[in-house]
ZAMIKE-159079 format. One record per residue (C-alpha): residue number from 1; residue in one letter; x, y, z. Coordinates in steps of 0.02 Angstrom, whole numbers, plus 50000, padded with zeros to 5 digits. Each point is the difference from the previous one (the first is absolute). Layout:
N
NUM | A | X | Y | Z
...
END
This chain:
270
1 | M | 49995 | 49999 | 50000
2 | I | 50060 | 50177 | 49963
3 | W | 49986 | 50061 | 50183
4 | W | 50100 | 49850 | 50063
5 | T | 50134 | 50037 | 49873
6 | W | 50003 | 50178 | 50059
7 | T | 50013 | 49965 | 50186
8 | S | 50131 | 49863 | 49963
9 | A | 50105 | 50133 | 49903
10 | L | 49988 | 50121 | 50150
11 | A | 50046 | 49869 | 50119
12 | G | 50143 | 49954 | 49891
13 | T | 50079 | 50171 | 50021
14 | C | 50006 | 49984 | 50189
15 | P | 50159 | 49926 | 50066
16 | A | 49912 | 49976 | 50168
17 | P | 49829 | 50038 | 50083
18 | T | 49990 | 50173 | 50081
19 | S | 49908 | 50039 | 50158
20 | V | 49894 | 50148 | 50044
21 | A | 50132 | 50040 | 50131
22 | D | 50128 | 50014 | 49863
23 | L | 49894 | 50127 | 49906
24 | E | 49981 | 50102 | 50155
25 | R | 50186 | 49998 | 50024
26 | R | 50019 | 50072 | 49823
27 | L | 49871 | 50135 | 50034
28 | D | 50096 | 50042 | 50167
29 | E | 50149 | 50029 | 49897
30 | A | 49913 | 50103 | 49878
31 | E | 49924 | 50111 | 50129
32 | Q | 50159 | 50017 | 50093
33 | A | 50092 | 50055 | 49837
34 | Y | 49854 | 50121 | 49970
35 | E | 50005 | 50082 | 50168
36 | E | 50189 | 50023 | 49978
37 | L | 49963 | 50089 | 49830
38 | D | 50091 | 49855 | 49906
39 | A | 49882 | 49986 | 49852
40 | A | 50112 | 49878 | 49910
41 | G | 50007 | 49885 | 50148
42 | A | 49808 | 50012 | 50019
43 | V | 49978 | 49955 | 49825
44 | A | 50117 | 49856 | 50005
45 | A | 49918 | 49930 | 50152
46 | L | 49827 | 50015 | 49923
47 | D | 50061 | 49913 | 49840
48 | R | 50061 | 49853 | 50104
49 | M | 49835 | 49985 | 50085
50 | G | 49915 | 50003 | 49829
51 | L | 50109 | 49855 | 49944
52 | D | 49958 | 49907 | 50163
53 | L | 49816 | 50032 | 49995
54 | P | 49953 | 49871 | 49861
55 | C | 50089 | 49866 | 50107
56 | V | 49906 | 50033 | 50163
57 | D | 49931 | 49837 | 50072
58 | S | 49860 | 50070 | 50106
59 | V | 49861 | 50136 | 49991
60 | V | 50061 | 50177 | 50006
61 | A | 49884 | 50082 | 50128
62 | A | 49923 | 50178 | 49985
63 | P | 50131 | 50089 | 50115
64 | T | 50140 | 49935 | 49894
65 | A | 49919 | 50038 | 49837
66 | L | 49962 | 50174 | 50063
67 | R | 50188 | 50020 | 50033
68 | I | 50039 | 49946 | 49827
69 | H | 49883 | 50124 | 49921
70 | R | 50067 | 50143 | 50116
71 | M | 50174 | 49965 | 49948
72 | Y | 49957 | 50007 | 49813
73 | A | 49900 | 50159 | 50028
74 | L | 50150 | 50085 | 50096
75 | L | 50124 | 49959 | 49864
76 | A | 49887 | 50043 | 49860
77 | W | 49963 | 50174 | 50069
78 | G | 50182 | 50027 | 50030
79 | E | 50026 | 49957 | 49812
80 | G | 49869 | 50126 | 49947
81 | R | 49879 | 49862 | 49948
82 | Q | 49852 | 50085 | 50101
83 | A | 49870 | 49900 | 49900
84 | D | 50081 | 49825 | 50045
85 | A | 50020 | 50056 | 50180
86 | T | 49816 | 50051 | 50015
87 | R | 49949 | 49835 | 49942
88 | S | 50105 | 49917 | 50131
89 | L | 49934 | 50115 | 50127
90 | A | 49822 | 49954 | 49944
91 | A | 50052 | 49817 | 50029
92 | M | 50042 | 50042 | 50177
93 | K | 49830 | 50084 | 50027
94 | R | 49920 | 49846 | 49930
95 | I | 50074 | 49894 | 50136
96 | D | 49977 | 50121 | 50138
97 | P | 49894 | 50158 | 49970
98 | E | 50073 | 50083 | 50162
99 | V | 50185 | 49967 | 49949
100 | I | 50128 | 50137 | 50030
101 | L | 50183 | 50018 | 49956
102 | P | 50127 | 49987 | 50143
103 | D | 50085 | 50159 | 50039
104 | E | 50171 | 49906 | 50001
105 | L | 49974 | 49972 | 49814
106 | V | 49904 | 50155 | 49949
107 | P | 50027 | 50156 | 50099
108 | P | 49848 | 50094 | 50061
109 | G | 49930 | 50131 | 49877
110 | H | 50068 | 49898 | 49845
111 | E | 49885 | 50007 | 49856
112 | L | 49998 | 49805 | 49997
113 | H | 49876 | 50011 | 50157
114 | A | 49879 | 50098 | 49895
115 | A | 50016 | 49888 | 49850
116 | L | 49962 | 49847 | 50111
117 | A | 49852 | 50086 | 50078
118 | E | 49932 | 50040 | 49825
119 | A | 50040 | 49826 | 49926
120 | R | 49846 | 49906 | 49953
121 | P | 50002 | 49808 | 49947
122 | A | 49939 | 49976 | 49823
123 | R | 49861 | 49888 | 49948
124 | P | 50054 | 49818 | 49991
125 | K | 49985 | 49895 | 49847
126 | A | 49889 | 49846 | 50002
127 | I | 50092 | 49831 | 49969
128 | P | 49948 | 49818 | 49987
129 | A | 50003 | 49898 | 50157
130 | A | 50135 | 49878 | 50030
131 | E | 49935 | 49821 | 49956
132 | L | 50118 | 49939 | 50141
133 | G | 50058 | 50085 | 50149
134 | E | 49987 | 50192 | 50012
135 | I | 50093 | 50159 | 49954
136 | L | 50052 | 50114 | 50142
137 | F | 50033 | 50180 | 49975
138 | D | 50113 | 50081 | 50140
139 | G | 49966 | 49855 | 50107
140 | A | 49810 | 49983 | 49982
141 | P | 49879 | 49935 | 49862
142 | R | 49889 | 50136 | 49918
143 | E | 49833 | 49973 | 49929
144 | D | 50007 | 50160 | 49899
145 | G | 50139 | 49945 | 49886
146 | L | 50183 | 50053 | 49959
147 | P | 50046 | 50162 | 50080
148 | A | 50034 | 50140 | 49867
149 | D | 50141 | 50065 | 50112
150 | P | 50162 | 49902 | 50041
151 | T | 49970 | 49841 | 50096
152 | V | 50091 | 49852 | 50071
153 | A | 49911 | 49858 | 49914
154 | Q | 50014 | 49813 | 50052
155 | Y | 49921 | 49842 | 49936
156 | V | 49974 | 49878 | 50142
157 | V | 49940 | 49822 | 49979
158 | D | 49968 | 49893 | 50156
159 | G | 50106 | 50120 | 50111
160 | A | 50153 | 49984 | 49876
161 | V | 50053 | 50158 | 49906
162 | S | 50009 | 49961 | 49810
163 | W | 50061 | 50173 | 49949
164 | T | 50028 | 50179 | 50070
165 | T | 50018 | 50156 | 49898
166 | R | 49985 | 50185 | 50020
167 | V | 49874 | 50063 | 49879
168 | S | 50022 | 50182 | 49943
169 | A | 49865 | 50113 | 49975
170 | G | 49889 | 49944 | 49851
171 | G | 50100 | 49841 | 49985
172 | V | 49937 | 49816 | 49980
173 | L | 50023 | 49837 | 50099
174 | P | 50107 | 49858 | 49952
175 | P | 49894 | 49850 | 49928
176 | Y | 49895 | 49899 | 50124
177 | P | 49859 | 49871 | 49975
178 | M | 49843 | 50100 | 49977
179 | V | 49822 | 49947 | 50025
180 | Q | 49915 | 49965 | 49836
181 | L | 49829 | 50074 | 49998
182 | E | 49964 | 49941 | 49827
183 | P | 50084 | 49863 | 49893
184 | P | 50126 | 50071 | 49873
185 | P | 49914 | 50038 | 49833
186 | S | 50103 | 49851 | 49918
187 | L | 49924 | 49882 | 50127
188 | A | 49833 | 50067 | 50008
189 | E | 49854 | 49887 | 49930
190 | P | 49951 | 50077 | 49837
191 | Q | 49822 | 50074 | 50013
192 | R | 49863 | 49937 | 49891
193 | R | 49929 | 50132 | 49889
194 | R | 49821 | 50034 | 50049
195 | V | 49881 | 49995 | 49850
196 | A | 49880 | 50145 | 50011
197 | P | 49811 | 49961 | 49978
198 | T | 49996 | 50115 | 49847
199 | T | 50132 | 49897 | 49914
200 | V | 49891 | 49845 | 50026
201 | L | 49851 | 50096 | 49927
202 | A | 50100 | 50067 | 49851
203 | A | 50053 | 49825 | 49958
204 | S | 49822 | 49929 | 50023
205 | A | 49939 | 50140 | 49891
206 | G | 50131 | 49965 | 49869
207 | A | 49943 | 49816 | 49987
208 | L | 49817 | 50054 | 49984
209 | T | 50048 | 50127 | 49864
210 | A | 50087 | 49865 | 49904
211 | G | 49856 | 49887 | 50012
212 | L | 49876 | 50129 | 49942
213 | F | 50111 | 50045 | 49857
214 | G | 50016 | 49816 | 49953
215 | G | 49813 | 49986 | 50010
216 | A | 49965 | 50151 | 49894
217 | W | 50128 | 49934 | 49869
218 | L | 49908 | 49831 | 49990
219 | A | 49830 | 50081 | 49985
220 | R | 50053 | 50115 | 49869
221 | A | 50073 | 49844 | 49903
222 | S | 49830 | 49912 | 50023
223 | F | 49910 | 50152 | 49939
224 | D | 50118 | 50020 | 49845
225 | N | 49980 | 49821 | 49962
226 | Y | 49816 | 49975 | 50030
227 | E | 49903 | 49908 | 49874
228 | P | 49812 | 49965 | 50035
229 | D | 49932 | 49823 | 49994
230 | A | 49926 | 49953 | 49824
231 | G | 49831 | 49975 | 50081
232 | M | 50003 | 50160 | 50109
233 | S | 49876 | 50139 | 49951
234 | G | 50063 | 50176 | 49969
235 | V | 49928 | 50067 | 50162
236 | D | 50089 | 49859 | 50107
237 | A | 50158 | 50028 | 49899
238 | R | 49994 | 50183 | 50032
239 | S | 49958 | 49977 | 50182
240 | A | 50150 | 49883 | 50020
241 | L | 50122 | 50117 | 49915
242 | D | 49934 | 50153 | 50114
243 | G | 50034 | 49882 | 50150
244 | R | 50184 | 49976 | 49948
245 | R | 50018 | 50186 | 49962
246 | T | 49931 | 50039 | 50176
247 | M | 50123 | 49874 | 50076
248 | V | 50148 | 50080 | 49906
249 | T | 49955 | 50175 | 50055
250 | A | 49965 | 49955 | 50184
251 | L | 50171 | 49900 | 50010
252 | T | 50094 | 50139 | 49914
253 | V | 49931 | 50129 | 50111
254 | A | 50030 | 49899 | 50155
255 | S | 50175 | 49962 | 49954
256 | G | 50038 | 50187 | 49970
257 | V | 49927 | 50043 | 50174
258 | S | 50099 | 49861 | 50075
259 | A | 50159 | 50058 | 49915
260 | L | 49972 | 50182 | 50065
261 | G | 49976 | 49934 | 50178
262 | T | 50147 | 49897 | 49994
263 | G | 50111 | 50145 | 49941
264 | V | 49938 | 50102 | 50149
265 | L | 50045 | 49861 | 50124
266 | V | 50174 | 49971 | 49923
267 | V | 50036 | 50192 | 50022
268 | V | 49944 | 49989 | 50183
269 | A | 50097 | 49846 | 50035
270 | L | 50162 | 50074 | 49935
END
């Protein structure tokens, strides 16, 4: 399966499983470097944490996920990427609506405090449910879908973490087995085409018209080839001939009316 290949590939890049405690140590290093105004050291520590994240062997709880988003927000703001920083701040607010930035990381009065207060989580994106297990976002399942802001996403089956990734704002999840609400089109049973009543009527009227035309043709042939019996009187012969003429006329008119009705039904059925 595609999702299994993907998760196996991710696992193959990990020399060893990583614990949440390892992630927190990387975050400690990044925050310490940031406090010391060592931007390069903070970036390097966060990069190492980012490399360890896919190898984590347990659920990344909300407090740790919040620290991850906070560190990305601080560094993005320092690099002049206010839009990226704001989205990470919104991710923090999604986890904890009352969150504040610690003074040791952001001095009082810094504009980042106002940016955090104004940040609003974006509307999540609906995604298919997992066929097996569940998907966690920042340590917890969500019924409203994939957060539109950055999130730490994990696919967990029977308590075991299959994959972990940080999804950026507007990003997508790695493959996972989804619940199929409907069978794929290629496997769906072909639907039988429903025959409309007007189609049946048109076909019946067509058959009737053909029968009437055939009868009119035979009656006309009988009229044209009619020869009275040798012993028949003139009145009787005339009467017999008039009867054939009436039959020809009646069948011809009836076939014409039937043909007109058939044409109308065909137009309606199309």
